[in-house]
C-alpha positions in Angstrom: -1.9 12.9 8.8 0.7 11.9 6.2 0.0 10.9 2.6 0.2 7.1 3.4 -2.3 7.3 6.2 -4.6 9.3 3.9 -4.3 6.7 1.2 -4.8 3.8 3.7 -7.9 5.4 5.2 -9.4 6.1 1.8 -9.0 2.4 1.0 -10.5 1.4 4.4 -13.6 3.6 3.5 -13.7 1.7 0.2 -13.8 5.0 -1.8 -12.2 5.9 -5.1 -10.3 9.2 -5.2 -13.2 10.8 -6.9 -15.7 9.6 -4.3 -13.4 10.7 -1.5 -13.1 14.2 -3.0 -16.9 14.4 -3.1 -17.3 13.3 0.4 -14.6 15.6 1.7 -15.8 18.6 -0.4 -12.4 19.0 -2.1 -11.3 18.5 -5.7 -10.1 15.3 -7.2 -6.7 17.0 -7.8 -6.5 17.8 -4.1 -7.1 14.1 -3.1 -4.4 13.1 -5.6 -2.0 15.7 -4.2 -2.6 14.5 -0.6 -1.9 10.9 -1.6 1.2 11.8 -3.5 2.5 14.0 -0.6 2.5 17.1 -2.8 0.1 18.9 -0.5 -0.3 18.6 3.3 -3.7 17.2 4.4 -5.6 20.1 5.9 -6.9 19.9 9.5 -10.6 19.9 8.4 -10.0 17.1 6.0 -8.1 15.0 8.6 -10.9 15.5 11.1 -13.6 14.5 8.7 -11.7 11.3 7.7 -11.4 10.3 11.4 -15.0 11.0 11.9 -16.1 9.0 8.9 -13.9 6.1 10.0 -15.4 6.2 13.5 -18.9 6.0 12.1 -18.0 3.1 9.8 -17.4 0.3 12.3 -18.6 -3.3 11.7 -22.2 -3.9 12.3 -22.8 -5.1 15.9 -19.4 -3.8 17.1 -19.5 -1.9 20.3 -18.6 1.7 20.3 -15.4 2.4 22.3 -15.9 3.3 26.0 -16.3 6.9 27.0 -13.0 8.8 27.5 -14.0 9.9 31.1 -14.4 6.2 32.0 -11.1 5.2 30.4 -9.2 8.2 31.8 -11.1 8.1 35.1 -11.8 11.9 35.0 -13.2 13.5 38.2 -16.7 14.8 38.2 -15.4 18.4 38.1 -13.2 17.7 35.0 -16.2 16.0 33.3 -18.5 18.9 34.0 -16.0 21.3 32.4 -15.3 19.2 29.4 -17.1 19.5 26.0 -16.9 15.7 25.4 -19.0 15.2 28.6 -21.4 18.2 27.8 -22.2 16.7 24.4 -22.1 13.1 25.5 -19.4 12.3 23.0 -16.9 10.4 25.2 -15.9 8.1 22.3 -15.5 11.1 20.0 -13.4 13.3 22.4 -10.5 13.3 19.9 -12.9 15.0 17.4 -13.9 17.9 19.7 -11.7 20.8 20.3 -11.5 22.2 23.8 -11.5 18.8 25.7 -9.7 18.8 28.9 -7.0 16.2 27.9 -4.0 16.4 30.3 -6.1 18.8 32.4 -6.4 21.6 29.9 -7.6 22.3 26.4 -4.8 22.1 23.7 -3.9 25.2 21.8 -4.3 23.7 18.2 -5.5 20.7 16.4 -2.0 19.5 15.8 -1.2 19.7 19.4 -4.4 18.0 20.4 -3.7 15.2 17.9 -0.3 14.8 19.4 -1.9 14.1 22.7 -4.7 12.0 21.2 -2.4 9.7 19.3 -0.9 8.6 22.7 -4.3 8.2 24.3 -6.1 4.9 25.0 -9.4 6.4 23.8 -8.0 7.3 20.3 -6.1 3.9 20.3 -9.4 2.2 21.0 -11.1 4.0 18.0 -8.0 3.1 15.9 -8.5 -0.5 16.7 -12.1 -0.3 15.5 -10.9 1.2 12.2 -8.2 -1.4 11.7 -11.1 -4.0 11.8 -12.4 -2.4 8.6 -9.5 -3.7 6.6 
């Protein structure tokens, strides 16, 4: 996540920099540094922002479809995937170890590279864009 995305998502969550720092459990200086591009947004902060955005959809809006339905995963793949195990098909991008592209990804950065090209994540992003 780059500094512009961080800023835009904070705005979509309708939080001041101070409020965002409190929610994320970081200092105000850290939030300011993320937005200015002086510091890279850490993985745990990026994940938490995506999670908060996914939970803040418009009232009455439908949750995105489950990843296994969108990606048409086989029963065997489903049974071996943490997203299926925890019934979190619309949050698969949040869970490490999911079987995207047939295997778990080695790191969060690698996983997000796959997720950003995925219809499931794109569906969640479209929900977030509706917050603007």
